[in-house]
Structures are given as structure tokens and as C-alpha cells.
VEXVO-191839 format. One record per atom (N, C-alpha, C): x, y negated, z; residue in one letter. Coordinates in steps of 0.05 Angstrom, whole numbers, plus 32768, in hexadecimal, padded with zeros to 4 digits. Each point is the difference from the previous one (the first is absolute). Layout:
<atoms>
XYZA...
</atoms>
This chain:
<atoms>
80E88143827FX801180057FE9X7FF080047FE7X7FE9800E8002X7FEF80047FE9X7FF77FE67FF3X7FF97FEC800FX7FF87FE77FF5X80157FF27FF0X801980038009X80177FF37FF2X8004800E7FE5X7FFE801A7FFFX8004800E7FE7X7FEB7FF97FEBX7FE77FFC8009X7FEB7FF87FEEX80057FE57FF3X800D7FEE800FX80057FE57FF5X80187FFE7FEDX801280138001X801780007FEFX7FF880007FE3X7FEE80127FF6X7FF97FFF7FE4X7FF17FE67FF8X7FF07FF58013X7FF27FE77FFAX80147FEA7FFEX80147FFF8011X80157FEB7FFFX801080027FE6X800680187FF8X800F80037FE6X7FEE7FF77FE9X7FE780078001X7FED7FF77FEBX7FFF7FE27FFEX7FFE7FF38017X7FFF7FE28001X80197FF47FF4X8017800B8008X801A7FF57FF5X800280047FE2X7FFA80187FF7X800180067FE3X7FEB7FEF7FF1X7FE97FFD800BX7FEB7FF07FF3X80097FE37FFEX800C7FF58015X80097FE48000X80157FFD7FEBX801380137FFEX80157FFE7FECX7FF480017FE4X7FED80127FFBX7FF480027FE5X7FF17FE77FF9X7FF27FF48013X7FF07FE97FFAX80107FE67FFDX80177FFF800CX800F7FE78000X80177FFF7FEBX800880177FF5X80167FFF7FEDX7FF57FFB7FE4X80077FE87FF5X7FF67FFA7FE5X800F800E7FEAX7FF480037FE9X800D800B7FE9X800E7FEA7FF0X801680077FF4X800C7FEE7FECX80097FE6800AX80077FFE801AX800B7FE7800AX7FEC7FEA8002X800A7FE77FFCX7FEE7FE98004X7FEC7FFE7FE9X7FE77FFC8008X7FEA7FFD7FECX7FF27FE68007X7FF67FF27FECX7FF07FE98006X7FE68008800FX7FF47FED800FX7FE78007800EX7FEB80097FECX7FEF8012800AX7FE980097FF0X7FED7FE87FFBX7FF480007FE9X7FED7FEB7FF9X7FE4800A8008X7FF67FF58016X7FE68009800AX7FE97FF27FF1X7FE9800C8002X7FE77FF47FF6X7FFD7FE5800DX7FF87FEC7FF1X7FFE7FE5800AX7FEB7FFD8016X7FEA800E7FFEX7FEB7FFD8014X7FEF801A8001X7FFE800B8018X7FF080188003X7FE87FFA8013X7FE880067FF7X7FE87FFD8011X7FFE80198010X80077FFF801AX800080178011X7FE5800E8002X7FEB7FF18000X7FE5800C8002X7FFB80127FE7X800A7FF87FE9X7FFC80107FE8X801480177FFFX80187FFC800CX801580147FFFX7FFA80188013X7FF47FFA8017X7FFB80158013X7FEE80167FF4X80028018800CX7FF080167FF6X801280177FF7X7FF580117FEFX800E80187FF7X800F7FFC7FE6X8019800A8000X801180007FE8X800B801C7FFCX7FFB800C7FE9X800C801A7FF9X801C7FFC7FF6X801280128009X801C7FFE7FF8X8002800E7FE5X80047FF07FEBX8002800A7FE5X801D800A7FFAX80147FF18009X801C80077FFCX80107FF38016X8018800C8005X80137FF48013X801C800A7FF9X80137FF4800EX801B800B7FFFX800080148017X8002801A7FFBX7FFE80148015X80157FFC8016X7FF880028019X80127FFF8016X7FF580138015X800F80058016X7FFA80168012X7FE38001800BX7FF47FE98005X7FE58001800DX7FE980057FECX80047FFA7FE6X7FEB80037FEDX800780157FEAX801880097FFFX800980127FEAX7FEE80198000X7FF680067FE8X7FF180187FFBX7FE38000800BX7FF77FE9800BX7FE57FFF800AX7FEC7FFC7FE8X7FE8800A8003X7FEB7FFD7FECX7FE87FF3800CX7FEF7FF57FEEX7FE77FF48008X80047FEB8016X80157FF07FFDX80077FED8016X7FF37FE57FFAX7FFA7FF38017X7FF47FE57FFEX80077FF18019X7FFF7FE67FFDX80057FEE8017X7FE67FF08005X7FFA7FFD801AX7FE97FF08008X80097FEA8012X7FFA7FE77FF8X80077FE98010X7FE67FF4800BX80007FFC801BX7FE87FF5800CX80087FEC8016X7FF07FEB8003X80077FEC8014X7FFD800A801DX80107FF48011X80008007801DX7FF87FE6800FX7FF780048018X7FF97FE98011X80177FEE8007X8019800B8000X80177FF08007X800C7FF17FE8X7FF27FFF7FE9X800A7FF17FE9X801280107FEEX800880188008X801080117FEFX7FED80137FF1X800C80137FF2X7FF080137FF0X8008801D8007X7FED80128001X8006801C8000X800A80077FE5X801580117FFFX800A800B7FE6X7FFF801E8003X7FEC800C7FF4X7FFB801C8003X8007800E7FE6X801080158002X8009800F7FE9X7FF5801C8001X7FF080087FECX7FF4801A7FFFX800D80107FE9X8004801A8004X800D80107FECX7FFA801E8004X800880107FEDX7FFF801D8002X801C800A7FF8X80088016800CX8019800C7FF7X7FFD800F7FE5X7FE8800A7FFCX7FF8800A7FE6X7FE180007FFFX7FF480057FE9X7FE37FFD7FFEX7FF180148011X800C80168008X7FF380148011X80037FFA801EX80107FEC8007X80057FFA801CX7FEC7FEB800AX7FFE8000801AX7FEF7FEC800EX800C7FE47FFDX7FEF7FEC7FFFX800A7FE58000X800D7FF9801AX80167FF27FFEX800F7FF68018X80027FE27FFEX80097FF38016X80027FE37FFFX80177FF78012X80097FE87FFAX80137FF18011X7FF37FE58006X80037FF68018X7FF57FE68007X80167FEC8005X7FFE7FE97FF3X80137FEB8004X7FF27FE68004X80107FEB8003X7FF57FE58003X800F7FEE7FEDX7FF27FEC7FF5X800D7FED7FEEX7FF87FE48008X80117FED7FFAX7FFA7FE48005X800D7FEE7FEBX7FF37FEA7FFAX800A7FED7FECX80167FF0800CX80177FFD7FF1X80167FEF8009X80027FE67FEFX7FF37FFF7FEAX80007FE87FEFX7FE27FF77FFEX7FF87FEF8012X7FE47FF78001X7FF87FEF7FE8X80137FF47FF2X7FF97FF07FE8X7FF580127FEAX800E80167FFBX7FF880117FE9X7FF180198009X800380098019X7FF68019800AX800B80187FF0X80167FFC7FF2X800B80167FEFX8018800E800DX800A7FF68016X8017800C800EX7FF78009801BX8002801A8005X7FF7800C8019X8017800F800DX7FFC80078019X80108014800FX7FED80178006X800A80187FFFX7FF180188006X801080118013X7FF2800C8013X800D80128013X7FEF80198004X800D80177FFAX7FF4801A8005X800D800D8018X801A7FFB8004X800E800C8017X80107FEA800EX7FF87FFA8019X800D7FEC8010X801D80098005X80147FEF7FFDX80007FE37FFDX80047FF87FE3X7FFF80137FEDX80077FF97FE4X7FE97FF17FF2X80087FEA7FF4X7FED7FF17FEFX800A80017FE3X7FEE7FFD7FEEX800580047FE4X7FF57FE87FF1X80107FF47FEEX7FF67FEA7FEFX7FED800A7FEBX7FEA7FF27FFBX7FEC80087FEDX7FFA7FE67FF0X800780017FE6X7FFD7FE97FEFX7FED80057FEAX7FEA7FF27FFFX7FEC80027FEAX800C7FF17FE8X8009800F7FECX800C7FF47FE9X7FEC7FF67FECX7FEA800E7FFEX7FEC7FF97FECX7FE5800E8007X7FEB7FF18000X7FE5800B8003X7FEF7FF47FEAX7FF180107FF2X7FF17FF57FE9X7FE97FEF800BX7FF47FF07FEEX7FEB7FED8008X7FE8800D800DX7FFA80197FF9X7FE9800E800CX800780118019X80197FFE8008X800A80108017X7FFA801D7FFDX8007800A7FE8X7FFC801D7FF9X801B800F7FFFX80167FF17FFAX801A800D7FFDX80157FEE800DX8014800D800DX80147FF1800EX801C800D7FFDX80147FF08000X801C80098001X800B7FF5801BX800B80128010X800B7FFA801AX801D80088000X80117FEE800AX801D80068001X800C7FFC801BX801A80058001X80117FFD8018X801A7FF37FF7X800B7FED800FX80177FF17FF7X801880117FF8X80038018800BX801680127FF9X7FFD800C7FE4X7FE87FFF7FF5X7FF9800E7FE7X8002801F8003X8002800A8018X7FFF801D8006X7FE4800A8001X7FEC7FEF8002X7FE580078004X7FEE7FEF7FEEX7FEC800D7FF5X7FEC7FF17FEFX7FE880117FFDX7FE97FF37FFDX7FE6800E7FFDX7FEF7FF27FEBX7FF380117FF0X7FEA7FF77FEFX7FE7800B800DX7FED7FEF8006X7FE78009800DX7FE87FF47FF1X7FEA800E8003X7FE87FF87FF2X7FE880068011X7FEA7FF37FFBX7FE78004800FX7FF3801B7FF9X8006800A7FE9X7FF6801A7FF7X801880137FFEX7FFB801A8001X801780137FFEX800D80037FE5X7FF67FF27FECX800C80007FE5X80057FE37FF8X80147FFE7FEEX80077FE57FF5X800680047FE2X7FF87FEC7FF0X800680017FE4X801E7FFD7FFBX8009800C7FEAX801D7FFF7FFAX80097FE47FFBX7FF07FEF7FF3X80087FE57FFAX80057FF0801AX7FEE80038013X80037FF3801AX8018800B800FX8004801A7FFFX8017800C800DX801A7FF57FF5X80027FFE7FE6X80187FF57FF3X80047FE28007X7FEA7FF18002X80027FE48008X800C7FFE801BX7FF880118013X800B7FFF801BX801D800A8000X800780137FEFX801C80087FFEX80117FE97FF6X7FF67FEF7FEFX800E7FE87FF7X80047FED8017X7FED7FFD8012X80037FEF8017X8017800B8011X8002801A8004X8016800B8010X801B7FFB7FF1X800080057FE7X80197FFD7FF0X800A7FE38002X7FED7FED7FFEX80077FE38002X800C7FFA801BX7FF8800F8014X800A7FFC801CX801980118006X800C800B7FECX8019800E8004X7FFE801E8007X7FE9800C7FFDX7FFD801C8005X800980117FE8X800980188006X800580147FECX7FE580107FFEX7FF07FFA7FECX7FE5800C7FFFX8000801E7FFAX8017800B7FF8X8002801D7FFBX7FFE800F801AX80037FF38017X7FFF800D801AX7FE380048009X7FED7FF37FF4X7FE480038008X7FF5801A7FF5X7FF1800E8011X7FF180187FF7X7FE37FFC8008X7FEE800A7FF0X7FE47FFE8006X7FF980148016X7FEB7FF9800FX7FF780118016X7FE6800E7FF7X8000801B8000X7FE7800E7FF8X7FE97FF88012X7FEB7FF77FF3X7FE77FFB800EX7FEB80157FFBX800580107FEBX7FEE80167FF8X801180197FFBX7FF680188006X800F80197FFDX800C80037FE4X7FF27FF87FEBX800A80047FE5X80197FEF7FFAX80077FED8011X80187FF07FFBX8019800D800BX7FFD80138011X8018800E800CX800F800E7FE9X801A7FFB8000X8011800D7FEBX80017FF17FE6X7FF07FEB7FFDX80007FF17FE7X80197FEE7FFFX800A7FFA7FE8X80187FEF7FFEX7FFB7FE5800DX80147FF7800FX7FFF7FE6800DX7FF38000801CX7FF680178008X7FF28002801AX8012800E8015X7FFE7FF88019X800D800E8015X7FF3801C8004X800F8012800BX7FF6801A8006X7FFD8003801FX7FEB800E8009X7FFE8004801DX80188010800BX800F800E7FEFX8017800F8009X80197FEF8004X7FFF7FE67FF7X80187FEF8001X80077FFA801DX
</atoms>
């Protein structure tokens, strides 16, 4: 009986997670416009999460970053590192990602919790592979990531324009504190959220 009770919260989490991931906002939306061509070798590596649309798994996290690395089976490890606050120990979640559009390499599937998979669409990556906008077809999720934990305001606004062009409400994005001095600043998430 103890084993069954342990699985009930996990089952509820899976059902709620599937509902949240699959229900789009605002009815029918045109497909996201993905980057025309992504060089996976250049894309792999560490990306700091500069901003996102907060949701249950990342809301209020600080110093977060994603690390993509190749696997022997042709897929990629998707590792997410974060802190609950700057005084807390670093934690991580391990997922797996794979390319579903081999022509562009810009459309992926990601899985952190079996059996749920998540669409990952690279909307824009700059020529130097320093900044990226990543979206989800529902427009419920979006990320601005960079190779460094800071990004210039002009580049940030350029990426917000990419999201806006793709039907996002950019007022839903909040910046992720990468440094303690950013906590509590306007436009930033709070670890208490």
C-alpha cells in the first residue's frame, strides 16, 4: 500500500504537467518560425537563462543555465542547473533532447519526466552563437539564453521582437537573476515567486 500512495502525487503531477504543456493560449496560432539552419556543434554547450516565461519548474530560480551535450545514441543530454536562492546549493535536473527536424536542426523534443515530451523550437540564434530565443508552439513557454550570464539591452530587445513576431505576449517574460544584485530589480523574477 505504501508504494501506491507514493505514486499518486507523481501521477497527479504527470497529468497536470501534460495539461499545462498541451493547452495552447489564444486558440489557433500559426506555426512558430524556426531558425533556418542551426549548427548543432556550435549550439551545444552552456547557455545561461537570461529570461523566461515563468512556470512551475523554473519559477523563482536563480543562476540557472542549460547545458547541452552529445550522447552516443545520437541524442543530447539536456542538463538544467539552478539555485533556489543565491545562498542555496546548486541543484540540477537531467533530461534528454533530440532533433525532430533534421533539415534545420531547429526543432527538438525534450524529455525531463517520462513519458512527457516537450517541443523546443530555436526561433533565432545570432551568427556568433552567443544569444538565442527558444519557444514552444503553445506560446506558454519561452527562453532568452546567452553564453554569458549577462546580455546587452539592445540584443535582449532584438530577441523580444523575435518572440513578438511569433505571436508571444512579451510582457510575460521576466529576467532570471544571474547575480545577487539583480534580485528585486524591476523586470526580474524573485526567488520567493
